[in-house]
VOZATOR-608405 format. One record per residue (C-alpha): residue number from 1; y, x, z. Coordinates in steps of 0.05 Angstrom, whole numbers. Layout:
k: NUM; v: Y; u: X; w: Z;
...
END
This chain:
k: 1; v: 462; u: 416; w: -308;
k: 2; v: 431; u: 472; w: -279;
k: 3; v: 357; u: 486; w: -300;
k: 4; v: 327; u: 520; w: -245;
k: 5; v: 345; u: 591; w: -211;
k: 6; v: 322; u: 663; w: -240;
k: 7; v: 325; u: 723; w: -205;
k: 8; v: 319; u: 794; w: -242;
k: 9; v: 300; u: 853; w: -208;
k: 10; v: 315; u: 916; w: -263;
k: 11; v: 353; u: 982; w: -240;
k: 12; v: 381; u: 989; w: -314;
k: 13; v: 454; u: 954; w: -302;
k: 14; v: 469; u: 935; w: -378;
k: 15; v: 400; u: 902; w: -391;
k: 16; v: 402; u: 867; w: -324;
k: 17; v: 469; u: 832; w: -346;
k: 18; v: 453; u: 822; w: -417;
k: 19; v: 398; u: 782; w: -393;
k: 20; v: 430; u: 740; w: -349;
k: 21; v: 481; u: 718; w: -391;
k: 22; v: 427; u: 702; w: -438;
k: 23; v: 397; u: 662; w: -395;
k: 24; v: 464; u: 636; w: -361;
k: 25; v: 475; u: 614; w: -436;
k: 26; v: 405; u: 566; w: -429;
k: 27; v: 431; u: 533; w: -369;
k: 28; v: 397; u: 571; w: -317;
k: 29; v: 429; u: 594; w: -248;
k: 30; v: 415; u: 662; w: -252;
k: 31; v: 417; u: 724; w: -192;
k: 32; v: 409; u: 792; w: -199;
k: 33; v: 379; u: 850; w: -161;
k: 34; v: 374; u: 929; w: -178;
k: 35; v: 315; u: 942; w: -128;
k: 36; v: 248; u: 911; w: -95;
k: 37; v: 287; u: 912; w: -29;
k: 38; v: 343; u: 877; w: -58;
k: 39; v: 308; u: 828; w: -77;
k: 40; v: 260; u: 815; w: -37;
k: 41; v: 318; u: 805; w: 7;
k: 42; v: 351; u: 742; w: -40;
k: 43; v: 286; u: 714; w: -32;
k: 44; v: 286; u: 704; w: 37;
k: 45; v: 352; u: 676; w: 28;
k: 46; v: 358; u: 626; w: -22;
k: 47; v: 301; u: 590; w: -70;
k: 48; v: 278; u: 614; w: -139;
k: 49; v: 228; u: 585; w: -183;
k: 50; v: 220; u: 651; w: -234;
k: 51; v: 229; u: 725; w: -214;
k: 52; v: 230; u: 776; w: -285;
k: 53; v: 219; u: 847; w: -245;
k: 54; v: 221; u: 911; w: -291;
k: 55; v: 156; u: 956; w: -271;
k: 56; v: 194; u: 1012; w: -247;
k: 57; v: 240; u: 1003; w: -197;
k: 58; v: 281; u: 1053; w: -145;
k: 59; v: 233; u: 1037; w: -94;
k: 60; v: 167; u: 1003; w: -111;
k: 61; v: 133; u: 977; w: -166;
k: 62; v: 135; u: 920; w: -208;
k: 63; v: 63; u: 900; w: -190;
k: 64; v: 57; u: 911; w: -123;
k: 65; v: 119; u: 864; w: -117;
k: 66; v: 89; u: 817; w: -158;
k: 67; v: 31; u: 814; w: -103;
k: 68; v: 84; u: 811; w: -48;
k: 69; v: 134; u: 758; w: -81;
k: 70; v: 60; u: 708; w: -104;
k: 71; v: 35; u: 715; w: -30;
k: 72; v: 102; u: 696; w: 5;
k: 73; v: 123; u: 641; w: -49;
k: 74; v: 72; u: 619; w: -81;
k: 75; v: 104; u: 569; w: -130;
k: 76; v: 151; u: 625; w: -152;
k: 77; v: 130; u: 653; w: -232;
k: 78; v: 134; u: 724; w: -242;
k: 79; v: 137; u: 751; w: -311;
k: 80; v: 140; u: 828; w: -308;
k: 81; v: 177; u: 877; w: -355;
k: 82; v: 161; u: 934; w: -384;
k: 83; v: 194; u: 991; w: -428;
k: 84; v: 125; u: 1021; w: -445;
k: 85; v: 81; u: 977; w: -466;
k: 86; v: 28; u: 998; w: -430;
k: 87; v: -33; u: 926; w: -436;
k: 88; v: -49; u: 960; w: -360;
k: 89; v: 9; u: 943; w: -324;
k: 90; v: 11; u: 874; w: -351;
k: 91; v: -63; u: 860; w: -349;
k: 92; v: -55; u: 887; w: -271;
k: 93; v: 6; u: 836; w: -264;
k: 94; v: -31; u: 777; w: -289;
k: 95; v: -93; u: 791; w: -245;
k: 96; v: -44; u: 794; w: -180;
k: 97; v: -9; u: 724; w: -203;
k: 98; v: 37; u: 729; w: -260;
k: 99; v: 55; u: 686; w: -303;
k: 100; v: 57; u: 738; w: -367;
k: 101; v: 80; u: 810; w: -389;
k: 102; v: 135; u: 822; w: -427;
k: 103; v: 160; u: 889; w: -467;
k: 104; v: 235; u: 907; w: -466;
k: 105; v: 267; u: 908; w: -532;
k: 106; v: 200; u: 892; w: -559;
k: 107; v: 206; u: 818; w: -548;
k: 108; v: 268; u: 798; w: -543;
k: 109; v: 249; u: 741; w: -587;
k: 110; v: 198; u: 712; w: -527;
k: 111; v: 238; u: 716; w: -470;
k: 112; v: 273; u: 650; w: -477;
k: 113; v: 208; u: 608; w: -491;
k: 114; v: 165; u: 643; w: -445;
k: 115; v: 214; u: 633; w: -382;
k: 116; v: 223; u: 570; w: -400;
k: 117; v: 151; u: 558; w: -398;
k: 118; v: 146; u: 600; w: -330;
k: 119; v: 212; u: 545; w: -299;
k: 120; v: 167; u: 487; w: -326;
k: 121; v: 99; u: 513; w: -278;
k: 122; v: 145; u: 536; w: -220;
k: 123; v: 178; u: 462; w: -218;
k: 124; v: 127; u: 419; w: -231;
k: 125; v: 79; u: 459; w: -168;
k: 126; v: 139; u: 449; w: -127;
k: 127; v: 140; u: 369; w: -149;
k: 128; v: 65; u: 363; w: -136;
k: 129; v: 70; u: 401; w: -68;
k: 130; v: 110; u: 352; w: -53;
k: 131; v: 85; u: 284; w: -72;
k: 132; v: 11; u: 315; w: -50;
k: 133; v: 49; u: 308; w: 23;
k: 134; v: 68; u: 250; w: 22;
k: 135; v: -1; u: 221; w: -15;
k: 136; v: -32; u: 266; w: 48;
k: 137; v: 2; u: 233; w: 86;
k: 138; v: 25; u: 298; w: 125;
k: 139; v: 91; u: 259; w: 149;
k: 140; v: 61; u: 211; w: 194;
k: 141; v: 76; u: 137; w: 183;
k: 142; v: 135; u: 141; w: 137;
k: 143; v: 100; u: 160; w: 82;
k: 144; v: 56; u: 97; w: 89;
k: 145; v: 64; u: 48; w: 32;
k: 146; v: 77; u: -20; w: 40;
k: 147; v: 128; u: -67; w: 73;
k: 148; v: 83; u: -132; w: 78;
k: 149; v: 84; u: -160; w: 143;
k: 150; v: -2; u: -145; w: 147;
k: 151; v: 6; u: -76; w: 141;
k: 152; v: 65; u: -68; w: 189;
k: 153; v: 33; u: -102; w: 242;
k: 154; v: -13; u: -43; w: 231;
k: 155; v: 27; u: 4; w: 235;
k: 156; v: 70; u: -13; w: 299;
k: 157; v: 7; u: -23; w: 334;
k: 158; v: -16; u: 46; w: 308;
k: 159; v: 47; u: 80; w: 327;
k: 160; v: 51; u: 55; w: 390;
k: 161; v: -25; u: 82; w: 417;
k: 162; v: -23; u: 148; w: 375;
k: 163; v: 31; u: 167; w: 434;
k: 164; v: -39; u: 170; w: 476;
k: 165; v: -110; u: 200; w: 472;
k: 166; v: -135; u: 143; w: 476;
k: 167; v: -206; u: 133; w: 423;
k: 168; v: -183; u: 82; w: 370;
k: 169; v: -227; u: 40; w: 325;
k: 170; v: -202; u: 30; w: 254;
k: 171; v: -241; u: -35; w: 228;
k: 172; v: -219; u: -50; w: 148;
k: 173; v: -265; u: -63; w: 74;
k: 174; v: -276; u: 15; w: 39;
k: 175; v: -207; u: 29; w: 10;
k: 176; v: -167; u: 3; w: 48;
k: 177; v: -133; u: 81; w: 86;
k: 178; v: -167; u: 84; w: 147;
k: 179; v: -167; u: 163; w: 121;
k: 180; v: -93; u: 158; w: 120;
k: 181; v: -83; u: 119; w: 177;
k: 182; v: -119; u: 171; w: 227;
k: 183; v: -83; u: 226; w: 211;
k: 184; v: -12; u: 182; w: 209;
k: 185; v: -36; u: 171; w: 291;
k: 186; v: -55; u: 250; w: 298;
k: 187; v: 11; u: 273; w: 262;
k: 188; v: 49; u: 224; w: 306;
k: 189; v: 13; u: 249; w: 372;
k: 190; v: 21; u: 312; w: 424;
k: 191; v: -29; u: 335; w: 389;
k: 192; v: 3; u: 355; w: 317;
k: 193; v: 3; u: 421; w: 293;
k: 194; v: -74; u: 425; w: 328;
k: 195; v: -136; u: 410; w: 283;
k: 196; v: -134; u: 347; w: 242;
k: 197; v: -219; u: 333; w: 213;
k: 198; v: -244; u: 287; w: 181;
k: 199; v: -315; u: 276; w: 157;
k: 200; v: -361; u: 210; w: 124;
k: 201; v: -420; u: 202; w: 172;
k: 202; v: -455; u: 182; w: 120;
k: 203; v: -438; u: 237; w: 68;
k: 204; v: -497; u: 269; w: 104;
k: 205; v: -576; u: 266; w: 123;
k: 206; v: -583; u: 256; w: 203;
k: 207; v: -610; u: 332; w: 214;
k: 208; v: -548; u: 353; w: 164;
k: 209; v: -502; u: 314; w: 206;
k: 210; v: -525; u: 337; w: 265;
k: 211; v: -522; u: 408; w: 253;
k: 212; v: -444; u: 392; w: 221;
k: 213; v: -420; u: 353; w: 282;
k: 214; v: -441; u: 403; w: 340;
k: 215; v: -460; u: 468; w: 309;
k: 216; v: -526; u: 517; w: 311;
k: 217; v: -557; u: 568; w: 342;
k: 218; v: -584; u: 631; w: 296;
k: 219; v: -659; u: 606; w: 298;
k: 220; v: -660; u: 544; w: 306;
k: 221; v: -683; u: 523; w: 240;
k: 222; v: -710; u: 547; w: 173;
k: 223; v: -646; u: 576; w: 141;
k: 224; v: -600; u: 579; w: 202;
k: 225; v: -595; u: 657; w: 196;
k: 226; v: -533; u: 659; w: 247;
k: 227; v: -486; u: 613; w: 297;
k: 228; v: -445; u: 567; w: 264;
k: 229; v: -395; u: 524; w: 295;
k: 230; v: -392; u: 452; w: 286;
k: 231; v: -339; u: 401; w: 261;
k: 232; v: -324; u: 385; w: 339;
k: 233; v: -302; u: 460; w: 354;
k: 234; v: -259; u: 465; w: 300;
k: 235; v: -226; u: 404; w: 312;
k: 236; v: -220; u: 429; w: 392;
k: 237; v: -146; u: 413; w: 429;
k: 238; v: -127; u: 366; w: 361;
k: 239; v: -160; u: 307; w: 327;
k: 240; v: -235; u: 285; w: 293;
k: 241; v: -246; u: 225; w: 254;
k: 242; v: -312; u: 189; w: 238;
k: 243; v: -310; u: 157; w: 186;
k: 244; v: -361; u: 105; w: 163;
k: 245; v: -385; u: 105; w: 244;
k: 246; v: -444; u: 54; w: 232;
k: 247; v: -484; u: 105; w: 195;
k: 248; v: -494; u: 145; w: 253;
k: 249; v: -569; u: 153; w: 289;
k: 250; v: -594; u: 117; w: 357;
k: 251; v: -600; u: 194; w: 373;
k: 252; v: -535; u: 217; w: 347;
k: 253; v: -500; u: 152; w: 374;
k: 254; v: -523; u: 186; w: 441;
k: 255; v: -501; u: 257; w: 436;
k: 256; v: -434; u: 222; w: 408;
k: 257; v: -419; u: 177; w: 466;
k: 258; v: -436; u: 253; w: 516;
k: 259; v: -379; u: 280; w: 479;
k: 260; v: -333; u: 213; w: 495;
k: 261; v: -360; u: 208; w: 568;
k: 262; v: -354; u: 286; w: 582;
k: 263; v: -322; u: 322; w: 529;
k: 264; v: -392; u: 360; w: 521;
k: 265; v: -450; u: 374; w: 472;
k: 266; v: -503; u: 413; w: 460;
k: 267; v: -509; u: 453; w: 398;
k: 268; v: -576; u: 444; w: 347;
k: 269; v: -623; u: 492; w: 384;
k: 270; v: -568; u: 514; w: 443;
k: 271; v: -584; u: 496; w: 524;
k: 272; v: -514; u: 509; w: 543;
k: 273; v: -460; u: 454; w: 539;
k: 274; v: -399; u: 468; w: 500;
k: 275; v: -332; u: 450; w: 519;
k: 276; v: -276; u: 417; w: 480;
k: 277; v: -223; u: 380; w: 481;
k: 278; v: -218; u: 334; w: 429;
k: 279; v: -191; u: 258; w: 412;
k: 280; v: -237; u: 214; w: 370;
k: 281; v: -212; u: 173; w: 320;
k: 282; v: -265; u: 118; w: 284;
k: 283; v: -276; u: 81; w: 227;
k: 284; v: -323; u: 31; w: 196;
k: 285; v: -330; u: -25; w: 147;
k: 286; v: -382; u: -48; w: 176;
k: 287; v: -383; u: -105; w: 231;
k: 288; v: -408; u: -68; w: 298;
k: 289; v: -428; u: -125; w: 337;
k: 290; v: -483; u: -150; w: 286;
k: 291; v: -503; u: -84; w: 284;
k: 292; v: -518; u: -81; w: 365;
k: 293; v: -546; u: -154; w: 357;
k: 294; v: -590; u: -123; w: 305;
k: 295; v: -607; u: -62; w: 346;
k: 296; v: -572; u: -10; w: 292;
k: 297; v: -518; u: 16; w: 341;
k: 298; v: -514; u: 19; w: 418;
k: 299; v: -472; u: -35; w: 463;
k: 300; v: -436; u: 19; w: 503;
k: 301; v: -416; u: 69; w: 449;
k: 302; v: -383; u: 16; w: 401;
k: 303; v: -343; u: -6; w: 477;
k: 304; v: -326; u: 65; w: 489;
k: 305; v: -299; u: 72; w: 414;
k: 306; v: -255; u: 0; w: 409;
k: 307; v: -218; u: 14; w: 471;
k: 308; v: -166; u: 10; w: 417;
k: 309; v: -176; u: -34; w: 343;
k: 310; v: -134; u: -31; w: 288;
k: 311; v: -167; u: -83; w: 231;
k: 312; v: -126; u: -51; w: 166;
k: 313; v: -120; u: -106; w: 110;
k: 314; v: -148; u: -106; w: 47;
k: 315; v: -106; u: -113; w: -9;
k: 316; v: -114; u: -175; w: -32;
k: 317; v: -79; u: -194; w: 31;
k: 318; v: -28; u: -150; w: 13;
k: 319; v: 3; u: -169; w: -60;
k: 320; v: 77; u: -146; w: -39;
k: 321; v: 54; u: -83; w: -33;
k: 322; v: 17; u: -75; w: -104;
k: 323; v: 82; u: -60; w: -146;
k: 324; v: 101; u: -12; w: -87;
k: 325; v: 42; u: 29; w: -92;
k: 326; v: 29; u: 24; w: -172;
k: 327; v: 101; u: 50; w: -182;
k: 328; v: 92; u: 104; w: -123;
k: 329; v: 14; u: 132; w: -156;
k: 330; v: 55; u: 120; w: -219;
k: 331; v: 98; u: 173; w: -209;
k: 332; v: 47; u: 218; w: -169;
k: 333; v: 5; u: 223; w: -227;
k: 334; v: 61; u: 227; w: -279;
k: 335; v: 79; u: 282; w: -241;
k: 336; v: 11; u: 321; w: -237;
k: 337; v: -10; u: 301; w: -307;
k: 338; v: 59; u: 323; w: -326;
k: 339; v: 71; u: 249; w: -379;
k: 340; v: 134; u: 231; w: -385;
k: 341; v: 116; u: 164; w: -352;
k: 342; v: 170; u: 125; w: -314;
k: 343; v: 162; u: 56; w: -313;
k: 344; v: 111; u: 3; w: -312;
k: 345; v: 111; u: -63; w: -352;
k: 346; v: 121; u: -137; w: -321;
k: 347; v: 57; u: -149; w: -357;
k: 348; v: 14; u: -94; w: -319;
k: 349; v: 43; u: -120; w: -254;
k: 350; v: 34; u: -200; w: -261;
k: 351; v: -43; u: -169; w: -280;
k: 352; v: -54; u: -113; w: -219;
k: 353; v: -19; u: -183; w: -175;
k: 354; v: -73; u: -228; w: -197;
k: 355; v: -137; u: -183; w: -198;
k: 356; v: -163; u: -194; w: -129;
k: 357; v: -177; u: -112; w: -118;
k: 358; v: -250; u: -108; w: -84;
k: 359; v: -234; u: -28; w: -77;
k: 360; v: -170; u: -38; w: -53;
k: 361; v: -124; u: 19; w: -48;
k: 362; v: -179; u: 75; w: -72;
k: 363; v: -190; u: 28; w: -141;
k: 364; v: -116; u: 13; w: -154;
k: 365; v: -99; u: 101; w: -148;
k: 366; v: -154; u: 101; w: -202;
k: 367; v: -134; u: 49; w: -238;
k: 368; v: -70; u: 83; w: -244;
k: 369; v: -93; u: 152; w: -249;
k: 370; v: -129; u: 133; w: -321;
k: 371; v: -65; u: 83; w: -351;
k: 372; v: -27; u: 152; w: -333;
k: 373; v: -81; u: 190; w: -372;
k: 374; v: -84; u: 130; w: -428;
k: 375; v: -12; u: 128; w: -425;
k: 376; v: 22; u: 154; w: -501;
k: 377; v: 86; u: 128; w: -485;
k: 378; v: 151; u: 117; w: -418;
k: 379; v: 115; u: 53; w: -400;
k: 380; v: 47; u: 30; w: -368;
k: 381; v: 24; u: -35; w: -401;
k: 382; v: -22; u: -88; w: -389;
k: 383; v: -68; u: -49; w: -445;
k: 384; v: -76; u: 6; w: -407;
k: 385; v: -116; u: -33; w: -353;
k: 386; v: -193; u: -40; w: -352;
k: 387; v: -221; u: -100; w: -383;
k: 388; v: -243; u: -141; w: -321;
k: 389; v: -174; u: -134; w: -300;
k: 390; v: -134; u: -153; w: -361;
k: 391; v: -177; u: -222; w: -353;
k: 392; v: -172; u: -230; w: -282;
k: 393; v: -158; u: -306; w: -266;
k: 394; v: -90; u: -315; w: -222;
k: 395; v: -82; u: -322; w: -162;
k: 396; v: -71; u: -405; w: -174;
k: 397; v: -151; u: -410; w: -191;
k: 398; v: -197; u: -415; w: -144;
k: 399; v: -193; u: -347; w: -85;
k: 400; v: -267; u: -336; w: -86;
k: 401; v: -299; u: -295; w: -22;
k: 402; v: -326; u: -224; w: -23;
k: 403; v: -399; u: -255; w: -2;
k: 404; v: -394; u: -310; w: -44;
k: 405; v: -443; u: -303; w: -101;
k: 406; v: -408; u: -332; w: -155;
k: 407; v: -358; u: -282; w: -139;
k: 408; v: -408; u: -219; w: -144;
k: 409; v: -439; u: -245; w: -198;
k: 410; v: -356; u: -250; w: -236;
k: 411; v: -346; u: -185; w: -221;
k: 412; v: -401; u: -160; w: -250;
k: 413; v: -393; u: -199; w: -321;
k: 414; v: -322; u: -167; w: -323;
k: 415; v: -349; u: -94; w: -312;
k: 416; v: -399; u: -101; w: -358;
k: 417; v: -354; u: -124; w: -411;
k: 418; v: -302; u: -69; w: -389;
k: 419; v: -364; u: -26; w: -410;
k: 420; v: -386; u: -56; w: -475;
k: 421; v: -306; u: -55; w: -492;
k: 422; v: -303; u: -137; w: -491;
k: 423; v: -359; u: -134; w: -543;
k: 424; v: -398; u: -204; w: -513;
k: 425; v: -471; u: -189; w: -555;
k: 426; v: -485; u: -124; w: -521;
k: 427; v: -447; u: -154; w: -456;
k: 428; v: -501; u: -211; w: -458;
k: 429; v: -556; u: -161; w: -484;
k: 430; v: -537; u: -115; w: -422;
k: 431; v: -539; u: -173; w: -374;
k: 432; v: -595; u: -202; w: -401;
k: 433; v: -581; u: -265; w: -415;
k: 434; v: -565; u: -312; w: -481;
k: 435; v: -503; u: -301; w: -513;
k: 436; v: -489; u: -383; w: -504;
k: 437; v: -497; u: -367; w: -427;
k: 438; v: -442; u: -319; w: -428;
k: 439; v: -401; u: -359; w: -453;
k: 440; v: -411; u: -417; w: -412;
k: 441; v: -406; u: -367; w: -355;
k: 442; v: -345; u: -348; w: -380;
k: 443; v: -309; u: -403; w: -379;
k: 444; v: -342; u: -425; w: -314;
k: 445; v: -298; u: -361; w: -289;
k: 446; v: -230; u: -370; w: -329;
k: 447; v: -253; u: -302; w: -364;
k: 448; v: -242; u: -327; w: -445;
END
């Protein structure tokens, strides 16, 4: 079984052949070149994981070659070979992205372990890139994990609206994957290849958010030393995703309404409107109709945003997807953290299926990352789960509403017990209740 591909660039044929033979005996696929130009040509023809390059080449310098390789093939690791042992060459190479340098003749015993480490890093970078691409949904709807009818119905609706320029309002609890869906819609639309810009409207103050969205003119306020493009301009030709739309104040709602109606807006401090061509996707976990009744949200903006609505299901409403998502995140973090974790125990699956996941997919992702970090073996077991998940009631128990006071109290007790690592005396003190009261509540909620 081949362990990866190595390119040796050296004009000394005897040394080149000797190194190739040594590395081939270690199981590597080895190709060779005698000049920098020939080496670059081979890199263009086939993927290479590690390059061993001499510093002194007939047509180029190994230091400059390193810079060129890392610029065009960033996941390829470079080890520089020098016959002179000059520290300066090695330092220069590392500064330009080389994995390490080695002195020919003096460091023969270092070659195999050094190549092994460089190969591990190169292959890991490739695996992480592939997984991150899927995790960020760069491939569209095919990358969304799930087979439950609830998620498949949401995907079906999103695929239909993706081909249009219609504004979409994504609804659902925090952590259900609204941004993932928004980007999938963008990738499946005619605007793919153009910018996709996402902004969380709750992450900024009103003044800062206005400047972020629409930009500003130099001198429009203290600290505005130069003109600044807003996110709407950055997204021109593409899609802008406005998360937590319910947090916008009335003034910004009015400006957004103008963009929806005319594709124009005024930068802060400007008098001339800026024209853009942007598709708007929005999301919120709030009940906007209730917000309208309470005069917190404009009705006209709501009706412009909600031309097409898609409600994403909570994780507890798509239980059959939980093992699939857990396995996906397990493989992703095992690769990223470089842990040999390959499976999840039935007890672990049983516990995560029983839990009600108030934080939805985002919470599950964090729990799996924590479990992979804590794991010492190849399998994730239930003892790696947080306390409140280990002691979650089964789904045959009474299901409590997310808005039910008892449900909120139960979850809070679970979190405090997790914080105290199950110490009930400390938990009672932090909850400011008696130990007897805590035991009664634990029995009431099935947390004993």
